[in-house]
C-alpha positions as CSV (number, residue, x, y, z in Angstrom):
1,M,-31.3,-18.1,13.8
2,N,-30.7,-15.5,11.1
3,S,-30.8,-12.7,13.7
4,Q,-28.2,-14.5,15.9
5,L,-26.0,-14.9,12.8
6,Q,-26.4,-11.3,11.9
7,L,-25.4,-10.2,15.5
8,A,-22.3,-12.4,15.3
9,V,-21.3,-10.9,12.0
10,N,-21.9,-7.4,13.3
11,H,-19.8,-8.1,16.4
12,A,-16.9,-9.6,14.3
13,L,-17.0,-6.5,12.0
14,A,-16.9,-4.2,15.0
15,V,-13.9,-6.0,16.5
16,N,-12.1,-5.9,13.2
17,Q,-12.8,-2.2,12.8
18,S,-11.6,-1.5,16.3
19,L,-8.3,-3.4,15.8
20,S,-7.8,-1.6,12.4
21,R,-8.2,1.8,14.1
22,Q,-5.7,0.8,16.8
23,R,-3.2,-0.4,14.4
24,L,-3.7,2.6,12.1
25,A,-3.3,5.0,15.1
26,Y,-0.1,3.2,16.2
27,G,1.4,3.0,12.8
28,S,0.7,6.6,11.8
29,M,2.3,8.1,14.8
30,P,4.4,10.9,13.2
31,N,6.6,11.7,16.2
32,L,8.3,8.7,17.8
33,S,10.7,11.0,19.8
34,G,7.9,12.7,21.7
35,N,9.1,16.2,20.7
36,T,5.9,18.0,20.0
37,K,7.7,21.0,18.4
38,R,9.9,19.1,16.0
39,D,8.3,15.9,14.8
40,R,11.2,15.1,12.5
41,I,13.9,15.5,15.2
42,Y,15.3,11.9,14.7
43,E,15.8,12.7,11.0
44,E,17.3,16.1,11.7
45,F,19.9,14.5,14.0
46,G,20.6,11.7,11.7
47,Y,19.0,8.9,13.8
48,P,16.9,6.1,12.2
49,K,13.2,6.7,12.6
50,E,12.6,3.0,13.3
51,L,15.1,0.4,14.4
52,N,15.3,-3.2,13.3
53,F,17.7,-6.1,13.8
54,S,20.1,-4.9,11.1
55,H,20.7,-1.7,13.0
56,F,21.5,-3.5,16.2
57,Y,23.7,-6.1,14.6
58,N,25.7,-3.5,12.6
59,M,26.1,-1.4,15.7
60,Y,27.5,-4.4,17.7
61,D,29.7,-5.4,14.7
62,R,31.2,-1.9,14.0
63,N,30.9,0.2,17.2
64,A,33.6,-0.6,19.8
65,I,31.6,0.8,22.7
66,A,28.4,-1.0,21.8
67,S,30.4,-4.2,21.3
68,A,32.1,-3.8,24.7
69,G,28.7,-3.2,26.4
70,V,27.3,-6.5,25.1
71,D,30.5,-8.6,25.5
72,R,31.2,-7.4,29.1
73,L,27.6,-8.2,30.1
74,I,27.7,-11.7,28.6
75,D,31.2,-12.5,29.7
76,G,30.6,-11.1,33.1
77,C,27.4,-13.2,33.6
78,W,29.0,-16.3,32.2
79,E,32.5,-16.0,33.7
80,D,31.8,-19.4,35.2
81,Y,29.1,-21.9,34.7
82,P,26.4,-22.9,37.3
83,E,25.9,-26.2,39.1
84,V,22.6,-27.9,38.5
85,F,21.3,-30.6,40.9
86,E,17.9,-32.1,41.7
87,G,15.9,-31.0,44.6
88,D,16.1,-27.7,46.5
89,K,19.2,-26.1,48.0
90,Q,19.1,-28.3,51.1
91,K,19.5,-31.4,49.0
92,D,22.9,-30.2,47.7
93,A,24.4,-31.2,51.1
94,E,23.4,-34.8,50.6
95,G,25.9,-35.4,47.9
96,V,25.9,-35.8,44.1
97,T,23.2,-38.1,42.6
98,G,23.2,-40.0,39.4
99,W,20.8,-37.4,37.9
100,D,23.3,-34.6,38.8
101,K,26.1,-36.4,37.0
102,T,24.0,-36.9,33.9
103,I,22.9,-33.3,33.6
104,A,26.4,-32.0,34.4
105,K,27.8,-34.1,31.5
106,I,25.3,-32.7,29.1
107,L,25.6,-29.1,30.2
108,K,29.4,-29.1,30.2
109,K,29.3,-29.7,26.5
110,W,26.5,-27.3,25.6
111,F,27.0,-24.4,28.0
112,P,29.1,-22.4,25.4
113,V,26.2,-22.8,23.0
114,I,23.7,-21.5,25.6
115,K,26.1,-18.5,26.2
116,E,26.2,-17.8,22.5
117,A,22.4,-17.9,22.2
118,D,22.2,-15.5,25.2
119,K,24.5,-13.0,23.4
120,R,22.4,-13.2,20.3
121,G,19.3,-12.5,22.3
122,V,20.9,-9.5,23.9
123,I,21.8,-8.0,20.5
124,G,18.5,-8.7,18.9
125,S,14.9,-8.6,20.3
126,Y,15.1,-12.3,20.9
127,S,17.1,-15.4,20.1
128,A,16.5,-19.1,20.2
129,I,18.0,-22.6,20.8
130,L,16.9,-25.3,18.4
131,L,16.9,-28.8,19.7
132,Q,18.1,-31.3,17.0
133,V,17.3,-34.8,18.2
134,R,17.3,-38.3,16.8
135,D,13.6,-39.1,16.7
136,S,13.2,-39.8,13.0
137,K,10.6,-37.1,12.7
138,D,10.4,-34.0,10.5
139,W,11.3,-30.7,12.2
140,S,7.7,-29.5,11.6
141,E,6.3,-32.4,13.7
142,P,6.2,-32.7,17.5
143,I,9.1,-34.6,19.1
144,D,8.6,-38.3,19.5
145,G,9.3,-38.8,23.2
146,N,8.9,-42.6,23.1
147,T,11.9,-42.9,20.8
148,L,14.1,-40.6,22.8
149,R,13.3,-42.3,26.1
150,R,14.9,-45.4,24.7
151,S,18.1,-43.7,23.6
152,K,18.2,-41.1,26.4
153,E,21.1,-38.5,26.1
154,N,22.3,-40.3,22.9
155,G,19.2,-39.0,21.2
156,L,20.4,-35.4,21.6
157,V,22.3,-34.3,18.5
158,R,23.1,-30.7,19.2
159,F,21.8,-27.3,20.4
160,I,21.7,-24.7,17.6
161,P,21.9,-21.0,18.6
162,V,19.7,-18.9,16.3
163,W,19.6,-15.1,15.6
164,E,16.4,-13.2,15.5
165,A,16.9,-12.7,11.7
166,Q,16.9,-16.5,11.2
167,L,13.7,-17.3,13.1
168,D,10.2,-15.9,13.0
169,V,6.6,-17.2,13.4
170,S,4.9,-18.7,10.5
171,E,1.6,-19.7,12.3
172,W,0.0,-18.4,15.5
173,D,-2.4,-20.2,17.8
174,T,-5.6,-18.3,17.4
175,D,-7.9,-20.7,19.4
176,P,-9.1,-18.8,22.6
177,N,-9.7,-22.2,24.3
178,S,-6.1,-23.4,23.7
179,E,-3.6,-23.3,26.5
180,D,-1.1,-21.8,24.0
181,Y,-3.5,-19.1,22.7
182,G,-1.6,-16.1,21.4
183,Y,1.7,-18.1,21.1
184,P,3.4,-19.6,18.0
185,R,2.0,-22.8,16.6
186,M,4.8,-23.1,14.1
187,Y,8.2,-21.3,13.5
188,R,10.0,-20.6,10.3
189,Y,13.8,-21.1,10.4
190,I,16.1,-19.8,7.6
191,S,19.4,-21.6,7.6
192,L,21.7,-18.8,6.5
193,P,24.6,-17.1,8.2
194,V,23.9,-13.6,9.6
195,G,26.2,-10.7,8.7
196,K,28.3,-12.6,6.2
197,A,28.2,-12.9,2.5
198,T,28.2,-16.6,1.5
199,N,27.4,-18.9,-1.4
200,A,25.8,-21.4,0.9
201,P,22.2,-22.2,0.0
202,A,19.5,-20.7,2.1
203,R,17.0,-23.3,3.5
204,E,13.7,-22.4,4.9
205,I,12.5,-25.0,7.4
206,K,9.3,-25.2,9.5
207,V,10.0,-26.0,13.1
208,H,7.6,-27.2,15.7
209,P,7.6,-25.4,19.1
210,D,8.7,-28.6,20.8
211,R,12.1,-28.1,19.2
212,V,12.5,-24.4,20.1
213,I,13.6,-22.6,23.3
214,I,13.0,-18.9,23.0
215,L,15.3,-16.4,24.8
216,C,13.4,-13.1,25.2
217,E,14.8,-11.4,28.3
218,R,12.9,-8.1,28.1
219,A,9.5,-9.6,27.6
220,A,7.8,-10.7,30.8
221,D,5.5,-13.1,29.0
222,G,8.3,-14.6,27.0
223,L,6.6,-13.7,23.7
224,L,9.2,-12.9,21.1
225,T,7.1,-10.0,19.6
226,N,7.4,-8.1,22.9
227,G,11.2,-8.2,23.2
228,Y,13.7,-5.6,22.2
229,S,17.4,-5.3,21.9
230,I,19.5,-4.1,24.9
231,L,21.1,-1.6,22.4
232,K,17.8,0.0,21.6
233,K,17.6,2.5,24.5
234,G,21.2,3.7,24.0
235,Y,21.3,3.4,20.2
236,N,21.2,7.1,19.5
237,D,24.0,7.7,22.1
238,A,26.2,5.0,20.5
239,L,25.6,6.7,17.1
240,D,26.6,10.0,18.7
241,L,29.9,8.4,19.8
242,E,30.6,7.5,16.2
243,K,29.8,11.0,15.1
244,V,32.0,12.7,17.7
245,S,35.0,10.3,17.4
246,G,34.7,10.1,13.6
247,G,34.3,13.9,13.2
248,A,37.3,14.6,15.4
249,A,39.4,12.0,13.6
250,E,38.4,13.5,10.2
251,G,39.3,17.0,11.5
252,F,42.8,15.8,12.5
253,L,43.2,14.1,9.2
254,K,42.3,17.2,7.2
255,N,44.7,19.3,9.2
256,A,47.5,16.7,8.8
257,S,46.9,16.6,5.0
258,R,48.2,20.2,4.6
259,Q,45.6,21.5,2.2
260,L,47.3,24.5,0.6
261,N,45.8,27.9,-0.4
262,F,47.6,29.8,-3.2
263,N,47.1,33.6,-3.2
264,F,48.3,35.8,-6.1
265,S,48.2,39.5,-6.5
266,K,46.2,41.0,-9.3
267,E,49.3,42.1,-11.2
268,V,50.6,38.5,-11.5
269,D,50.7,37.0,-15.1
270,L,49.6,33.4,-14.7
271,G,51.1,32.7,-18.1
272,D,54.6,33.4,-16.8
273,I,54.0,31.0,-13.9
274,A,52.8,28.4,-16.3
275,K,56.0,28.7,-18.2
276,L,57.9,28.2,-14.9
277,Y,56.0,24.9,-14.5
278,N,56.7,24.1,-18.2
279,V,53.0,23.7,-19.0
280,E,50.3,25.6,-20.9
281,I,48.2,28.0,-18.9
282,D,45.1,25.7,-19.0
283,Q,47.3,23.0,-17.4
284,L,48.5,25.2,-14.6
285,A,46.0,24.0,-12.0
286,N,46.9,20.4,-12.6
287,A,50.6,21.2,-12.4
288,M,50.1,23.0,-9.1
289,D,48.1,20.0,-7.7
290,E,51.0,17.7,-8.6
291,Q,53.3,20.0,-6.8
292,V,51.1,20.0,-3.7
293,K,51.1,16.2,-3.7
294,K,54.9,16.3,-3.8
295,L,54.9,18.7,-0.9
296,N,52.8,16.3,1.2
297,Q,54.8,13.3,0.2
298,S,58.3,14.7,0.7
299,T,60.1,17.1,3.1
300,D,62.5,18.6,0.5
301,S,60.0,19.7,-2.3
302,S,59.3,23.3,-3.1
303,V,56.7,25.4,-4.8
304,I,57.3,28.2,-7.4
305,M,55.4,31.5,-6.7
306,Q,55.4,35.0,-8.2
307,D,54.1,37.9,-6.1
308,G,52.0,35.6,-3.9
309,N,52.0,33.4,-0.9
310,V,51.0,29.9,0.1
311,S,49.1,29.2,3.3
312,V,47.8,26.0,4.9
313,L,44.1,25.5,5.3
314,S,43.6,24.4,8.9
315,V,41.4,25.0,11.9
316,A,42.1,24.3,15.6
317,P,40.1,21.1,16.3
318,A,37.7,21.3,19.2
319,D,38.2,19.0,22.1
320,P,35.7,16.2,21.6
321,S,36.1,14.7,25.1
322,S,33.1,16.6,26.7
323,S,30.6,15.5,24.1
324,F,32.1,12.0,23.9
325,N,31.9,11.5,27.7
326,T,28.3,12.7,27.8
327,S,27.2,10.2,25.2
328,L,29.3,7.5,26.8
329,S,27.6,8.0,30.2
330,K,24.2,7.9,28.6
331,F,24.9,4.7,26.7
332,A,26.4,3.1,29.8
333,A,23.3,4.0,31.8
334,S,21.1,2.2,29.2
335,I,22.8,-1.2,29.8
336,P,23.3,-0.5,32.8
337,I,27.0,-0.8,33.3
338,P,29.5,1.6,35.1
339,V,31.5,3.7,32.6
340,K,34.8,2.6,34.1
341,V,33.9,-1.0,33.8
342,L,32.6,-0.5,30.2
343,I,35.9,1.0,28.9
344,G,38.2,-0.7,31.3
345,Q,39.5,2.4,33.0
346,I,40.0,2.1,36.7
347,T,40.8,5.4,38.5
348,G,40.3,6.0,42.2
349,E,40.3,2.9,44.4
350,R,37.1,3.7,46.3
351,A,35.2,4.7,43.1
352,S,36.3,1.6,41.2
353,T,35.4,-0.7,44.2
354,E,31.9,0.7,44.4
355,D,31.5,0.4,40.6
356,N,32.6,-3.2,40.7
357,K,30.2,-4.0,43.5
358,D,27.3,-2.4,41.6
359,W,28.3,-4.2,38.4
360,A,28.4,-7.5,40.4
361,K,24.9,-6.9,41.7
362,T,23.7,-6.4,38.1
363,R,25.2,-9.6,36.9
364,M,24.0,-11.6,40.0
365,S,20.5,-10.3,39.4
366,R,20.6,-11.4,35.8
367,R,22.1,-14.8,36.7
368,N,19.5,-15.6,39.4
369,G,16.7,-14.2,37.3
370,F,16.7,-14.6,33.5
371,L,19.6,-17.0,33.0
372,T,18.3,-19.4,35.7
373,S,14.9,-19.5,34.0
374,V,16.5,-20.2,30.7
375,I,18.5,-23.2,32.1
376,E,15.4,-24.5,34.0
377,S,13.3,-24.3,30.9
378,L,15.9,-26.1,28.8
379,I,16.4,-28.9,31.4
380,E,12.6,-29.2,31.8
381,R,12.3,-29.6,28.0
382,L,14.9,-32.3,28.0
383,W,13.1,-34.4,30.5
384,R,9.7,-33.8,28.9
385,I,10.9,-35.1,25.6
386,G,12.7,-38.1,27.2
387,I,16.4,-37.1,26.8
388,I,16.9,-37.4,30.6
389,N,14.8,-38.7,33.5
390,P,12.8,-36.2,35.5
391,P,14.4,-35.3,38.8
392,K,12.8,-36.3,42.1
393,G,9.7,-34.2,42.6
394,E,10.5,-32.5,39.2
395,V,12.4,-29.8,41.2
396,I,15.9,-28.6,40.3
397,T,18.2,-25.9,41.7
398,V,20.6,-23.8,39.6
399,S,23.4,-22.7,41.8
400,W,25.7,-19.8,40.7
401,S,28.9,-18.7,42.3
402,D,28.6,-15.5,44.4
403,L,30.1,-12.6,42.5
404,L,29.8,-10.4,45.6
405,A,31.9,-12.8,47.7
406,P,35.1,-11.1,49.1
407,S,38.4,-12.0,47.6
408,Y,41.1,-13.8,49.5
409,A,42.9,-10.6,50.2
410,E,39.7,-9.1,51.5
411,K,39.1,-12.1,53.7
412,L,42.5,-11.8,55.3
413,D,41.9,-8.1,55.8
414,N,38.6,-8.9,57.6
415,A,40.4,-11.4,59.8
416,N,43.1,-8.9,60.6
417,K,40.5,-6.3,61.6
418,L,38.8,-8.9,63.9
419,A,42.2,-9.8,65.4
420,D,42.8,-6.1,66.1
421,V,39.5,-5.8,67.9
422,A,40.3,-8.9,69.9
423,T,43.6,-7.5,71.0
424,K,42.2,-4.1,71.9
425,T,39.3,-5.6,73.9
426,T,41.6,-7.9,75.7
427,N,43.9,-5.0,76.8
428,A,40.9,-2.9,77.8
429,L,38.5,-5.5,79.4
430,G,40.8,-8.4,80.0
431,V,38.5,-10.6,77.8
432,P,38.5,-10.7,74.0
433,V,35.0,-10.1,72.5
434,I,36.1,-12.0,69.3
435,K,37.0,-15.7,69.6
436,A,39.9,-17.3,67.7
437,N,37.7,-19.5,65.5
438,E,35.6,-16.4,64.5
439,I,38.8,-14.8,63.2
440,R,39.7,-18.0,61.3
441,A,36.2,-18.2,59.9
442,A,36.5,-14.6,58.6
443,A,39.5,-15.8,56.6
444,E,37.6,-19.0,55.6
445,L,40.1,-21.2,57.4
446,P,38.9,-24.4,59.2
447,T,38.1,-24.1,62.8
448,L,40.4,-25.8,65.3
449,P,39.2,-27.8,68.3
450,E,41.7,-26.2,70.6
451,F,40.0,-22.8,69.9
452,E,36.5,-24.0,70.5
453,D,34.4,-22.0,72.9
454,D,33.9,-24.8,75.4
455,M,37.7,-25.3,75.7
456,I,38.3,-21.6,76.3
457,D,35.4,-21.5,78.8
458,K,36.8,-24.5,80.6
459,I,40.1,-22.8,81.0
460,E,38.5,-19.6,82.2
461,D,36.4,-21.5,84.7
462,E,39.5,-23.2,86.4
463,P,40.4,-21.9,89.9
464,L,43.1,-19.3,90.0
465,D,45.4,-21.5,92.0
466,D,45.3,-24.3,89.4
467,K,46.1,-21.8,86.7
468,Q,49.1,-20.5,88.7
469,D,50.3,-24.0,89.3
470,K,50.2,-24.8,85.6
471,K,52.0,-21.5,84.9
472,S,54.7,-22.3,87.5
473,D,55.1,-25.8,86.0
474,N,55.6,-24.4,82.6
475,T,58.2,-21.9,84.0
476,E,60.2,-24.7,85.6
477,E,60.3,-26.7,82.4
């Protein structure tokens, strides 16, 4: 027995030593940039060596390009809200069910909150939605589903969007036999606004996982410790944009401030100049500074000189557009978002059209992937805790509008092209290869029975004499 216990202790010590070595090796990496020649390159270029939530939040809050990247992604993905119905896509054609109406009523109220939580998860490594319900339980306890099944949707108080800085893990599930092994067993929520100075009291609350929906897009396992901000990859480039634009603005400001340089010859008696300014010689520098201020504030001021000259200290500022555009392109690629979409500049019809199509694909992919999974997880949690009834077969469909669908002008253009093909083939072959209803379908117009294929085929199958008789009758009329 003692030998088995000793083996277990030795094994535990070996595992702990291995984990310690791995953590030490990771934490002591001197060169996070990968540059083997200059291991302090981040510090030399003015970049933070390690990034945290404060860096990303401040970047979004103060940098116009970073803010535009986040806002355009979120607003583009949430430009309209999806429809949610029970069953698969084929069930949608059977009409709206009572379950569909119930979930639509709930989501209509809380979709803006889900959108806000999504934005916070994009800026930080993760975000969360806290479920506040009327179950008469402490937040640190599991949700009482029996109570909520009696009150249904009236048991839902609100969804609370939470920043990364407001929520972390206070206890992990360390039981290897548990289904939730490696995931949080308890969260810690700090009720305090982020990015604002306030006198409101900070409250620390323990929250059970039943009451938390984690949004961690860039972690395949959904574990919040594996997420990262969308601004991380392009952070250095966004910082370079500030350096370039700020440096260029500072250069223009210094040139506009007319800093003056006074040159006197060696024969000049500074005492005589001081008398001209009606000051003592030790006050001459201050008097000349006051004169420079008057020159910059007024257009009719003058300066007194003696055997000397005054010149303006200025340099021709370099054109910052090349460096700015390079950093802008790199930052846009990290989102990814076309540069013209990011800054709202549309030049060249074909280029802008292709950019918009590519951007629409990016948003559709995010809609059908991450955002759909968030909505499904949220709705599943609602029926698990009793707020709503489970759908039939516990299957739901989240249906988004098609961002790649052609506009009405494009539909009419497609119909016009089909009509042109029909005209040309009729002139060349005597028979149109495009039917009338096909042209109407391209413009998303309802088909007409008089243009159905069987009616046209019936007319084409009539004897030639009958057609001529009908033609003559119409002529006589």
